[in-house]
C-alpha positions in Angstrom: -48.4 6.1 -42.9 -49.4 8.0 -39.7 -46.4 9.0 -37.6 -46.3 7.4 -34.1 -45.1 9.2 -31.0 -42.3 7.7 -28.8 -43.7 4.6 -27.2 -41.7 5.0 -23.9 -43.1 8.5 -23.4 -46.6 7.4 -24.2 -46.4 4.5 -21.8 -45.2 6.8 -19.1 -48.1 9.2 -19.7 -50.6 6.3 -19.4 -48.9 5.1 -16.3 -49.1 8.3 -14.2 -52.0 10.3 -15.7 -55.4 10.3 -14.0 -58.1 8.4 -16.0 -60.4 11.4 -16.2 -57.7 13.5 -17.9 -55.8 10.8 -19.8 -58.0 10.7 -23.0 -58.0 14.5 -23.4 -54.3 15.1 -22.7 -53.2 12.1 -24.9 -55.3 13.2 -27.8 -54.1 16.8 -27.6 -50.4 15.7 -27.4 -50.7 13.3 -30.3 -52.4 16.0 -32.4 -49.6 18.5 -31.7 -47.0 15.8 -32.4 -48.5 15.1 -35.8 -48.3 18.8 -36.7 -44.7 19.1 -35.5 -43.7 15.9 -37.3 -44.8 17.5 -40.6 -42.6 20.5 -40.0 -39.6 19.0 -38.2 -39.7 15.2 -38.0 -36.3 14.9 -36.4 -37.3 17.0 -33.3 -40.9 16.0 -33.0 -40.2 13.0 -30.8 -38.1 15.0 -28.3 -40.8 17.7 -28.1 -43.5 15.1 -27.4 -41.4 13.6 -24.6 -40.8 17.1 -23.1 -44.6 17.8 -23.2 -45.3 14.5 -21.4 -42.7 15.5 -18.7 -44.4 18.9 -18.3 -47.7 17.2 -17.4 -46.0 15.1 -14.7 -47.3 17.3 -11.9 -49.7 16.8 -8.9 -52.8 18.0 -10.9 -52.6 15.1 -13.3 -50.9 12.3 -11.3 -53.3 9.6 -10.4 -53.7 8.5 -6.7 -50.7 6.3 -6.0 -52.3 4.6 -3.0 -54.5 2.6 -5.4 -51.8 1.7 -7.8 -51.1 -2.1 -7.6 -47.3 -1.7 -8.1 -46.8 0.4 -5.0 -49.5 -0.8 -2.6 -48.1 -0.4 0.9 -49.7 -3.5 2.3 -48.3 -5.6 -0.5 -44.8 -4.4 0.3 -45.2 -5.2 4.0 -46.2 -8.7 2.9 -43.1 -8.9 0.7 -40.9 -8.0 3.6 -42.6 -10.5 5.8 -42.2 -13.3 3.2 -38.6 -12.3 2.6 -37.8 -12.5 6.3 -39.5 -15.9 6.7 -37.5 -17.3 3.7 -34.3 -16.1 5.3 -35.2 -17.7 8.6 -36.5 -20.9 7.0 -33.2 -21.4 5.1 -30.9 -20.4 7.9 -27.8 -22.2 6.5 -28.0 -20.5 3.1 -28.7 -17.2 4.8 -25.7 -17.5 7.1 -23.4 -18.5 4.3 -24.6 -15.7 2.1 -24.3 -13.1 4.7 -21.0 -14.3 6.0 -19.4 -14.6 2.6 -20.6 -11.3 1.3 -19.9 -9.5 4.5 -16.3 -10.7 4.6 -15.8 -9.8 1.0 -17.3 -6.3 1.4 -15.3 -5.8 4.7 -12.0 -6.6 3.0 -13.0 -4.4 0.1 -13.8 -1.5 2.4 -10.6 -1.8 4.3 -8.5 -1.9 1.1 -10.5 1.0 -0.3 -9.7 3.0 2.8 -6.0 2.2 2.4 -6.1 3.2 -1.3 -7.8 6.4 -0.5 -5.3 7.2 2.3 -2.3 6.5 0.1 -3.6 8.6 -2.7 -4.4 11.5 -0.4 -0.7 12.3 0.4 0.0 16.1 0.2 -3.5 17.0 -1.1 -3.9 19.2 2.0 -1.8 21.9 0.5 -3.6 24.6 -1.5 -2.6 24.5 -5.2 -1.0 21.0 -4.6 -1.4 20.2 -8.3 0.9 23.2 -9.1 3.7 22.4 -6.6 6.8 20.6 -7.7 10.1 19.4 -6.2 13.3 19.9 -8.1 15.5 16.9 -8.2 18.6 16.1 -10.2 19.7 13.2 -12.5 23.4 12.5 -12.3 24.0 10.5 -15.5 26.8 8.0 -14.8 26.6 8.2 -11.0 24.5 5.2 -10.1 23.8 4.9 -6.4 21.6 2.2 -4.9 20.2 1.3 -8.3 19.3 4.8 -9.6 21.1 8.0 -10.8 18.4 10.3 -9.5 18.7 12.3 -6.3 16.3 14.5 -4.3 19.0 17.0 -3.2 19.9 20.3 -4.9 22.3 23.2 -4.3 21.5 26.3 -2.3 21.5 28.9 -5.2 18.9 27.0 -7.2 15.7 28.3 -5.6 16.5 32.0 -5.9 17.8 31.5 -9.4 14.5 29.8 -10.4 12.4 32.6 -9.2 14.7 35.3 -10.7 14.8 33.8 -14.2 11.4 32.2 -14.8 8.3 34.4 -14.3 6.0 31.3 -14.2 7.7 30.3 -10.9 5.5 32.1 -8.4 7.6 30.9 -5.4 10.6 28.8 -4.8 11.9 27.6 -1.4 15.1 26.0 -0.1 14.6 23.6 2.9 15.8 20.5 4.5 14.8 18.3 7.5 17.2 17.0 10.1 17.1 15.4 13.5 18.0 17.8 16.4 17.7 18.4 20.1 15.7 21.2 21.6 16.6 21.9 25.3 14.5 23.7 27.9 16.4 24.0 31.2 17.2 20.4 32.1 14.7 18.9 29.7 15.3 18.0 26.1 13.5 16.4 23.2 14.7 14.9 20.0 12.7 16.5 17.2 12.4 16.6 13.5 13.5 20.1 12.5 12.5 21.8 9.3 15.1 24.4 8.2 13.4 26.7 5.6 13.2 30.2 4.3 9.9 32.2 4.4 9.0 31.1 0.8 8.1 27.7 2.2 4.9 29.3 3.5 4.0 30.5 0.0 4.3 26.9 -1.3 3.0 24.7 1.5 -0.2 25.2 3.6 1.0 25.5 7.2 -1.9 26.8 9.4 -0.7 29.1 12.1 -2.6 28.6 15.4 -0.9 31.3 17.5 1.7 34.0 17.0 3.7 34.7 13.9 4.1 32.7 10.7 6.5 33.3 7.8 7.5 36.8 8.9 9.1 35.2 12.0 11.7 33.4 9.8 13.4 36.7 9.0 14.9 36.6 12.5 17.6 33.9 12.8 17.0 33.5 16.5 13.4 32.4 16.0 11.6 29.0 16.1 8.1 27.9 15.3 6.7 24.9 17.1 4.0 22.4 16.2 1.1 22.3 18.7 2.1 18.8 20.0 5.7 19.8 20.5 4.7 23.1 22.3 2.5 21.0 24.7 5.4 18.6 25.4 7.8 21.5 26.3 5.4 24.0 28.0 2.2 22.1 28.8 -0.7 24.4 29.1 1.5 27.5 29.5 1.8 30.1 26.7 4.8 29.1 24.6 5.2 32.5 22.9 8.3 34.4 24.0 9.7 31.3 25.6 13.3 30.2 24.9 14.6 26.9 23.7 18.2 25.9 22.9 19.2 24.2 19.7 21.5 21.3 20.5 22.1 22.9 23.9 24.0 25.8 22.2 22.0 28.3 20.2 19.1 30.1 22.1 15.9 30.5 20.0 12.7 32.4 20.9 9.3 30.8 20.2 7.4 33.2 17.9 4.6 31.0 16.7 2.7 27.7 16.9 1.4 25.8 13.9 -1.0 22.9 13.4 0.6 19.4 13.5 1.4 18.3 10.0 -0.9 15.5 8.9 0.3 11.9 8.7 -0.3 11.8 4.9 2.5 14.2 4.1 5.7 13.0 2.4 7.9 14.5 5.1 7.3 15.2 8.8 8.6 17.9 11.1 8.0 19.2 14.7 9.4 22.6 14.4 10.4 25.2 11.8 13.7 27.2 12.0 15.3 29.8 9.7 17.5 27.9 7.3 20.5 29.9 8.4 20.5 28.0 11.7 21.8 24.8 10.0 25.6 24.7 10.8 26.8 24.2 7.2 24.5 26.8 5.5 26.9 29.8 5.4 29.6 27.7 3.6 27.0 26.6 1.0 25.6 30.0 0.0 26.2 30.5 -3.7 27.9 27.1 -4.2 26.3 25.0 -7.0 28.1 21.9 -5.7 26.4 22.1 -2.3 23.8 19.3 -2.7 22.5 19.5 0.9 19.0 20.9 0.4 15.6 20.3 -1.2 14.1 22.8 -3.6 10.3 23.2 -4.0 8.4 25.6 -6.3 4.9 26.6 -7.1 4.1 27.3 -10.8 1.6 29.8 -12.1 -1.8 28.4 -13.2 -1.6 26.9 -16.7 2.2 26.7 -16.7 3.7 23.5 -18.2 6.3 22.0 -15.9 7.8 20.0 -18.9 8.6 23.3 -20.7 10.2 24.7 -17.5 12.4 21.5 -17.3 13.7 22.2 -20.8 14.4 25.9 -19.9 16.3 24.9 -16.8 19.2 24.1 -19.1 20.0 27.8 -18.4 21.9 26.5 -15.3 24.1 24.0 -17.3 27.2 26.2 -17.1 27.0 26.6 -13.3 26.4 22.8 -12.9 29.2 21.8 -15.3 31.6 24.1 -13.5 30.5 22.5 -10.1 31.1 19.0 -11.4 34.1 19.6 -13.7 36.3 17.3 -11.6 33.6 14.5 -11.5 33.0 11.9 -14.3 29.3 12.4 -14.6 26.8 14.9 -16.0 24.0 16.4 -13.9 20.7 17.9 -14.9 17.6 19.1 -13.0 14.1 17.8 -13.4 10.7 18.4 -11.7 8.6 15.9 -9.7 4.9 16.7 -9.1 4.3 17.0 -5.4 1.4 14.5 -5.6 3.6 11.8 -7.2 6.4 11.9 -4.6 4.9 9.5 -2.0 4.0 6.7 -4.3 6.0 7.2 -7.5 9.3 8.6 -6.4 12.1 6.0 -5.9 15.1 8.2 -5.8 18.0 8.8 -3.4 18.0 11.1 -0.4 14.3 11.3 0.4 13.3 13.2 3.5 10.9 10.5 4.6 9.8 6.9 3.9 7.8 6.8 0.8 5.1 4.4 -0.2 5.2 2.1 -3.2 2.6 2.3 -6.0 3.3 -1.4 -6.7 1.9 -2.3 -3.3 -1.1 0.0 -3.9 -1.9 -1.8 -7.1 -1.3 -5.2 -5.5 -3.6 -4.6 -2.6 -6.2 -3.0 -4.9 -6.1 -6.2 -7.1 -6.4 -8.4 -4.0 -9.4 -6.3 -2.8 -11.1 -6.7 -6.2 -10.4 -10.5 -6.2 -11.9 -10.9 -2.7 -14.9 -8.9 -3.7 -15.3 -10.8 -6.9 -15.1 -14.2 -5.2 -17.7 -13.1 -2.6 -20.0 -11.8 -5.3 -19.7 -15.0 -7.3 -20.4 -17.0 -4.2 -23.4 -14.9 -3.4 -24.8 -15.2 -6.9 -24.4 -19.0 -7.0 -26.1 -19.4 -3.6 -28.9 -17.0 -4.6 -29.5 -19.1 -7.8 -29.5 -22.4 -5.8 -31.9 -21.0 -3.2 -34.4 -19.7 -5.8 -35.0 -23.3 -7.1 -37.0 -24.0 -4.0 -39.5 -21.2 -4.7 -40.9 -22.5 -7.9 -44.2 -23.6 -6.4 -44.5 -20.3 -4.5 -44.2 -18.5 -7.9 -46.9 -20.7 -9.3 -49.3 -20.0 -6.5 -48.8 -16.3 -6.8 -49.4 -16.4 -10.5 -52.6 -18.3 -10.0 -53.7 -15.6 -7.5 -53.1 -13.0 -10.1 -49.6 -11.7 -9.5 -48.1 -9.9 -12.4 -44.6 -10.6 -13.7 -43.2 -7.2 -12.7 -44.5 -7.8 -9.2 -42.7 -11.1 -8.9 -39.5 -9.5 -10.3 -39.8 -6.7 -7.8 -40.4 -9.1 -4.9 -37.4 -11.3 -5.7 -35.1 -8.4 -6.5 -36.2 -6.6 -3.4 -35.3 -9.6 -1.3 -31.8 -9.7 -2.9 -31.3 -6.0 -2.3 -32.4 -6.3 1.3 -29.9 -9.1 2.0 -27.1 -7.2 0.2 -27.7 -3.9 1.9 -28.0 -5.7 5.3 -24.6 -7.3 4.5 -23.2 -4.0 3.5 -24.2 -2.5 6.9 -22.6 -5.4 8.7 -19.5 -5.0 6.6 -19.1 -1.3 7.4 -19.4 -2.2 11.1 -16.9 -5.0 10.8 -14.5 -2.9 8.9 -14.6 -0.3 11.6 -13.8 -2.9 14.2 -11.0 -4.4 12.1 -9.4 -1.1 11.0 -7.0 -0.9 14.1 -5.6 -4.3 13.3 -5.4 -3.5 9.6 -3.4 -0.4 10.5 -1.1 -2.4 12.6 -0.6 -5.0 9.8 0.3 -2.3 7.2 2.0 0.1 9.7 -0.4 2.9 8.8 -2.7 5.4 10.5 -5.6 5.2 8.2 -8.7 7.0 9.5 -12.2 5.5 9.3 -13.6 8.0 6.8 -16.3 6.1 4.9 -19.1 8.6 5.5 -16.8 11.7 5.1 -15.6 10.6 1.7 -18.5 11.1 -0.8 -16.9 9.1 -3.6 -16.0 6.2 -1.4 -19.4 5.9 0.2 -21.1 6.2 -3.2 -18.8 3.7 -4.7 -19.3 1.2 -1.9 -23.1 1.6 -2.0 -23.2 1.2 -5.8 -21.1 -1.9 -5.5 -23.5 -3.4 -2.9 -26.5 -2.5 -5.1 -24.8 -3.9 -8.2 -24.1 -7.2 -6.4 -27.7 -7.4 -5.2 -29.1 -6.6 -8.6 -26.9 -9.1 -10.5 -27.5 -11.9 -8.0 -31.2 -11.4 -7.9 -32.0 -10.4 -11.5 -31.3 -13.7 -13.3 -33.3 -15.9 -10.9 -36.2 -13.4 -10.8 -36.4 -13.1 -14.6 -36.4 -16.9 -15.0 -38.9 -17.7 -12.2 -41.3 -14.9 -13.1 -41.3 -16.1 -16.8 -42.8 -19.5 -15.8 -46.4 -20.2 -16.4 -48.4 -21.6 -13.4 -48.5 -25.0 -15.1 -44.7 -25.0 -15.6 -44.2 -24.0 -12.0 -46.3 -26.7 -10.5 -44.7 -29.3 -12.8 -41.2 -28.0 -11.6 -40.0 -27.3 -15.2 -37.3 -25.0 -14.0 -34.3 -27.2 -14.7 -34.4 -26.6 -18.4 -34.5 -22.9 -17.9 -31.5 -22.9 -15.7 -29.4 -25.4 -17.5 -28.1 -22.8 -19.9 -26.5 -21.0 -16.9 -24.5 -24.0 -15.7 -21.6 -23.4 -18.0 -21.3 -19.8 -16.7 -21.4 -20.9 -13.1 -18.7 -23.5 -13.9 -16.5 -20.7 -15.3 -17.1 -18.7 -12.2 -16.1 -21.6 -9.9 -12.9 -22.1 -12.0 -12.2 -18.4 -11.7 -12.7 -18.4 -8.0 -10.3 -21.3 -7.3 -7.7 -19.9 -9.8 -7.6 -16.6 -8.0 -7.4 -18.4 -4.6 -4.6 -20.7 -5.6 -2.6 -17.8 -7.2 -2.8 -16.0 -3.8 -1.9 -19.2 -2.0 1.2 -19.8 -4.1 2.2 -16.2 -3.8 1.9 -16.4 -0.1 4.2 -19.4 0.1 6.8 -17.8 -2.2 6.8 -14.5 -0.3 7.3 -16.5 3.0 10.2 -18.5 1.4 12.0 -15.4 0.1 11.7 -13.7 3.5 13.1 -16.8 5.2 15.9 -16.9 2.7 16.8 -13.2 3.4 16.7 -13.7 7.2 18.9 -16.9 7.1 21.2 -16.1 4.2 24.8 -15.9 5.1 25.6 -12.2 5.1 29.3 -12.5 5.4 29.2 -11.2 9.0 27.6 -12.1 12.3 24.7 -10.0 13.6 23.7 -12.1 16.7 24.0 -10.7 20.2 25.1 -7.3 18.9 23.6 -4.1 20.2 24.5 -0.6 19.0 24.1 3.0 20.1 24.0 5.8 17.5 25.5 9.1 18.7 26.0 12.6 17.3 28.0 14.3 20.0 31.5 15.8 20.2 31.5 15.0 23.9 31.2 11.3 23.1 33.9 11.6 20.5 36.3 13.2 22.9 35.7 10.6 25.5 35.6 7.6 23.2 38.8 6.0 24.6 37.5 6.0 28.2 34.0 4.9 27.1 35.5 1.9 25.3 37.7 1.0 28.3 34.7 1.3 30.7 32.5 -0.9 28.5 35.1 -3.6 28.0 35.6 -3.8 31.8 32.0 -5.1 32.2 31.7 -8.9 32.2 28.6 -8.8 30.0 30.4 -7.2 27.1 32.9 -9.1 25.0 33.9 -6.6 22.3 33.4 -3.0 21.3 33.7 -1.3 17.9 32.9 2.1 16.5 32.2 3.0 12.9 30.7 5.9 11.1 28.0 3.9 9.3 25.9 1.0 10.5 27.0 -2.2 8.8 23.5 -2.9 7.6 23.1 0.0 5.3 25.6 2.7 4.2 24.9 5.8 2.2 28.6 6.8 1.9 29.9 6.5 -1.6 32.6 8.2 -3.6 34.7 8.0 -6.8 38.2 6.5 -6.8 40.4 7.2 -9.8 43.9 6.5 -8.2 45.3 3.0 -7.8 48.4 1.3 -9.1 48.2 0.8 -12.8 45.5 3.5 -13.3 46.4 7.1 -14.1 43.0 8.6 -13.6 41.7 7.1 -16.8 39.2 4.8 -15.1 36.8 5.5 -12.3 35.6 3.2 -9.6 32.4 4.0 -7.7 33.2 2.7 -4.2 31.2 2.6 -1.0 33.2 3.7 2.1 33.3 2.7 5.7 35.4 4.4 8.4 36.0 1.8 11.2 38.3 1.0 14.1 40.6 -2.0 14.5 37.9 -4.0 16.3 35.3 -3.8 13.4 36.2 -7.0 11.6 36.7 -9.0 14.9 33.3 -7.9 16.4 31.3 -8.7 13.2 33.4 -11.8 12.5 34.2 -10.7 8.9 37.0 -12.9 7.5 40.0 -11.7 5.6 40.7 -13.1 2.2 44.3 -11.8 2.2 46.5 -9.5 4.1 45.9 -8.2 7.6 43.5 -6.0 9.7 44.1 -2.4 10.9 46.4 -2.3 13.9 47.5 0.5 16.3 50.9 -1.1 16.2 51.3 0.4 12.7 51.2 4.3 12.9 50.5 4.6 9.2 47.3 2.5 9.5 45.4 5.5 10.9 45.7 7.6 7.8 47.3 5.7 4.9 46.0 2.1 4.9 43.0 0.6 3.2 41.0 -2.6 3.3 39.1 -3.5 0.1 36.4 -6.0 -0.4 36.6 -8.8 -3.0 34.2 -6.9 -5.3 36.5 -3.9 -5.4 39.6 -6.0 -6.0 37.8 -7.8 -8.9 36.5 -4.5 -10.4 40.1 -3.2 -10.5 41.4 -6.4 -12.0 43.5 -7.7 -9.1 43.3 -10.8 -7.0 43.2 -10.7 -3.2 46.8 -11.8 -3.0 48.2 -9.4 -5.6 46.3 -6.5 -4.1 48.3 -6.4 -0.9 50.9 -3.6 -0.9 49.5 -1.8 -4.0 48.8 1.9 -3.9 45.2 3.0 -3.6 44.0 6.6 -3.4 46.5 8.3 -0.9 47.8 5.1 0.7 48.1 1.4 0.1 46.1 -1.8 0.5 47.0 -3.8 3.6 44.2 -6.4 3.4 41.2 -7.8 1.4 38.0 -8.8 3.3 35.6 -11.3 1.9 32.4 -9.9 0.4 29.7 -9.1 3.0 26.2 -7.6 2.5 26.3 -4.0 3.6 23.0 -3.1 1.8 19.5 -4.6 1.5 19.1 -7.8 -0.6 17.6 -5.9 -3.6 21.1 -4.6 -4.3 24.2 -6.5 -5.2 27.4 -6.4 -3.3 29.4 -3.6 -4.8 33.0 -2.3 -4.4 33.8 -1.1 -0.9 36.9 0.2 1.0 37.4 0.5 4.7 39.6 3.1 6.2 40.6 3.8 9.8 38.2 6.1 11.7 40.4 9.1 12.3 39.7 12.9 12.3 42.0 13.3 9.3 39.9 10.9 7.3 36.3 11.6 8.3 34.4 13.7 10.9 34.3 11.6 14.1 31.6 13.4 16.1 28.9 11.0 14.8 28.8 7.2 14.4 27.6 4.0 15.9 29.2 2.2 18.8 28.5 -1.6 18.7 28.9 -4.1 21.5 29.0 -7.9 21.5 27.0 -9.1 24.4 26.8 -12.1 26.6 23.3 -13.5 27.1 23.5 -13.4 30.9 21.6 -10.6 32.5 21.1 -8.8 29.2 18.9 -5.9 30.5 21.4 -5.0 33.2 24.2 -4.9 30.7 22.3 -2.7 28.3 21.4 -0.3 31.1 25.1 -0.2 32.0 25.9 0.8 28.3 23.4 3.6 28.4 24.7 4.8 31.7 28.2 5.0 30.3 27.0 7.2 27.5 24.9 9.4 29.8 27.8 10.1 32.1 29.9 11.0 29.0 27.3 13.4 27.6 24.8 14.1 30.4 22.4 16.3 28.4 22.2 14.1 25.3 19.6 11.3 24.8 20.8 7.9 23.8 19.1 4.6 23.0 20.3 1.2 22.1 19.1 -1.0 19.3 19.7 -4.6 18.4 21.4 -5.3 15.1 19.2 -8.3 14.1 16.0 -6.2 14.9 17.3 -3.4 12.7 18.1 -5.9 9.9 14.5 -7.3 10.1 13.2 -3.7 9.9 14.8 -3.4 6.4 12.3 -6.0 5.2 9.3 -4.9 7.3 7.2 -3.9 4.2 7.8 -7.3 2.6 6.9 -9.0 5.9 3.7 -7.1 6.1 3.0 -8.1 2.5 3.5 -11.7 3.4 1.2 -11.5 6.3 -1.5 -9.8 4.2 -1.1 -12.5 1.6 -1.6 -15.2 4.2 -4.8 -13.6 5.5 -6.3 -12.8 2.1 -5.4 -16.3 0.9 -7.3 -17.9 3.7 -10.3 -15.6 3.0 -10.2 -16.3 -0.7 -10.1 -20.1 -0.1 -12.9 -19.8 2.4 -15.1 -17.8 0.0 -14.3 -20.1 -2.9 -15.3 -23.2 -0.9 -18.6 -21.5 -0.1 -19.1 -20.8 -3.8 -18.4 -24.5 -4.5 -20.8 -25.4 -1.7 -23.5 -23.3 -3.4 -23.0 -24.9 -6.8 -23.1 -28.4 -5.3 -26.3 -27.5 -3.4 -27.9 -26.3 -6.6 -27.0 -29.4 -8.6 -28.2 -31.7 -5.8 -31.6 -29.9 -5.8 -31.7 -30.3 -9.6 -30.9 -34.0 -9.4 -33.0 -34.9 -6.4 -35.3 -37.4 -8.2 -32.3 -38.9 -10.1 -30.6 -39.6 -6.8 -33.8 -41.2 -5.4 -34.2 -43.4 -8.5 -30.5 -44.5 -8.4 -30.9 -45.4 -4.7 -34.0 -47.4 -5.4 -32.2 -49.3 -8.1 -29.4 -50.2 -5.7 -26.7 -47.5 -6.0 -24.5 -47.2 -3.0 -23.8 -44.0 -1.1 -20.2 -44.1 -2.2 -21.2 -44.4 -5.9 -23.6 -41.5 -5.6 -20.9 -39.3 -3.9 -18.5 -40.2 -6.8 -21.2 -39.3 -9.3 -21.9 -36.0 -7.7 -18.3 -35.0 -6.9 -16.3 -35.8 -10.1 -17.6 -32.8 -12.1 -16.8 -30.4 -9.4 -13.3 -31.8 -8.7 -12.7 -31.6 -12.4 -13.4 -27.8 -12.2 -10.9 -27.5 -9.3 -8.3 -29.4 -11.3 -8.8 -27.0 -14.2 -8.4 -24.1 -11.8 -5.1 -25.5 -10.5 -3.8 -25.9 -14.1 -4.6 -22.3 -14.9 -3.3 -20.9 -11.6 0.2 -22.5 -11.8 1.5 -20.4 -14.8 -0.2 -17.2 -13.6 1.3 -17.6 -10.1 4.8 -18.5 -11.5 4.9 -15.5 -13.8 3.6 -13.1 -11.0 6.1 -14.3 -8.5 9.0 -14.3 -10.9 8.4 -10.6 -11.5 8.3 -9.9 -7.8 11.5 -11.9 -7.1 13.2 -10.0 -9.9 13.3 -7.0 -7.5 15.8 -8.9 -5.3 19.5 -9.2 -6.3 19.6 -12.3 -4.1 16.5 -14.5 -4.4 15.2 -18.0 -4.2 14.2 -20.2 -7.2 10.6 -21.3 -7.2 10.5 -25.1 -6.7 7.9 -27.4 -8.3 6.9 -28.7 -4.9 5.5 -25.3 -3.9 2.7 -25.8 -6.4 2.1 -29.3 -5.1 2.1 -27.9 -1.5 -0.8 -25.6 -2.4 -2.6 -27.9 -4.8 -3.0 -30.8 -2.4 -4.7 -28.8 0.4 -6.9 -27.1 -2.2 -8.0 -30.5 -3.6 -8.6 -31.9 -0.1 -10.6 -28.9 1.0 -12.7 -29.1 -2.2 -13.2 -32.8 -1.8 -14.4 -32.3 1.7 -16.7 -29.5 0.7 -18.3 -31.4 -2.2 -18.1 -34.9 -0.6 -19.9 -34.0 2.7 -22.7 -32.3 0.8 -23.0 -35.1 -1.7 -22.9 -37.7 1.1 -25.7 -35.9 2.9 -27.8 -36.1 -0.3 -26.9 -39.8 -0.9 -28.1 -40.8 2.6 -31.5 -39.0 2.2 -34.6 -41.1 2.1 -35.4 -41.9 -1.6 -39.1 -41.9 -0.8 -39.0 -38.2 0.0 -36.9 -37.5 -3.1 -39.4 -39.3 -5.4 -42.3 -37.4 -3.9 
């Protein structure tokens, strides 16, 4: 048997080679192939293909202008026909364009969001080798986790001294501070760091000195924006600023503003020795007031380093010898911090990988719905071109020409929709940023992978939607085309289209149910009884010894105003406290048990202002001198954890004093955490530093703005060179759940879009079926069928699909929302009527979509149908 060369390579040769060379070249290549096959049959086919490719050069390529597949005039004709078809069927074109454009726009916006969230901290050189050291305090659970981002001061130098793979290790922290220039001051985020921070993070210096400046304790580096705020267009180098109106610092350098996609922000860099508690922390392994970052050598395994960090166990155990928990250090990759770190004491507000996955899934669902809708409509529209295909075949058109024409039209519409979607995404991005509280740049063109992915997505949609109709139509013979024998060819795809419709409505209903549940949970949180009253309360945070010294006169002046009913000062805001400690002394316990207890330091007006009821005992009072240092109020959870009752707790010893009262439980943390043990102690210098805190005022509603201006005026007179601002307690409470609110709004918008696109897909399938059954409808009308019966006939199958989608969506939505609600310690229960609330509108919308199109077909003239 004579060996045969590869058919694909041979066809390619015959396609491009000039006729006057073809016979000679083909003969020579086949002869060489037969000789090579005898020596090495395995490689002969590859060598033949390679020789064919070597002949693909200008000397042997035939004139392309005469080739029927790429004749320029023919393609101009195809474009003209495609344009005419789009204009002739304006309704289909509009629905196709709008549905796909909306879907692609949503997908582009969400892709930009995903790209931005994943880009955090990538601007640093060697970002994949940078790690943050955190610690796990086993047995010390705080806010749902025992992991903390803080570390002691000696850790960074010890890491670099003991482990050669640690190329650099830095100690740093970020705190709010005031920078004064003459009579002007600005509140700024101050990064206190040593010079090793520049070896780890990429901080471009625009002017002056960089890390070398940090060796001088009286130096400060400013960001470009902060330098412009303080000095305008003047040269900032050599200028002097005062830290908290006390310590003079000389500006030695200006650095580029840190980008928004960094997990902590700062406006200025100062030597770490400028922080007021640094000297007392040097060498102390119990001083968890700092953050430690390090850069590993290339190829080093951070997991191995974690194990070797047990070298510091002796120092850590000695530091925590009087505490009932064990601590160990671990490493967090820098690139994981923003999305995957959910530990205590972060320097900024992190994102959440769960929301990234959620929005990514929503984007894919919206795009999938739009693609299904586009394919269904493309299939329905192609039915009307059967005779056109027959005429073209009679005129000599080849099948590949017809496939190319129909696919080309699909690609043209898809790419046009893609261009519209990019423009629409650009216009919608500011609103999208506002919805998600982000600063996402429009960087489609600048991101190669994103632009390539979006283009490939558009091309894939165009190819899939146009391939099936083009293959079916081009396979028809002219006789079949003129006899309209298309229905049998397409019937095998009906079940697939039905599955797609069910999938569309299932996804849309899941989103709709989720949107309702998210809204109900947020309403529940906002209206749940917290155990205190937050209405008509404003507060002013302060961090000033001047305010503390004048607190008595400030309180008297405020209470003298008719618009202010009550005044109270506490160290922490009632909404959210980060003050927790261990109690091991109470009556009946001889340091054998430990109680993790949150702490508030308050005045005698605290309970009265917030209307927190007492379960037993009395409140703090200045009439009892011992209340200022030796008296405690416990909440019901603390009493229950100890084993007392509110009544029996009164008078019992607790820590260094005694219990004088028990308050009813109130929510002092977000709703994802349960109410835990809490004690309240009098705000006094012997108990807690009093230079910082929150002054809250209960307001009358009359002339609110004038009253608030008066409050700020009182503070400004007490501390003239310190900025103050007021905030409303209920607004701060709502801010705790801002991300959930944004999630709910996004759900609502995407739910509407999903239902809209799903209905358009249903419309496409109805249109297709009506075209398929045109003659049947005409015959039934001639035989006396009423319009109502015809609508029922045409609608029931589609409504059955919607009903199936609802049945599938209910368990999926229930399971998904149960998992989301499990993240809240206090949550709603999903009621059965929620599904009914979503199902009825979905059925009504589907009925209108199908019914109106069916009614239009039922009212058509039967004579035209039968012709």
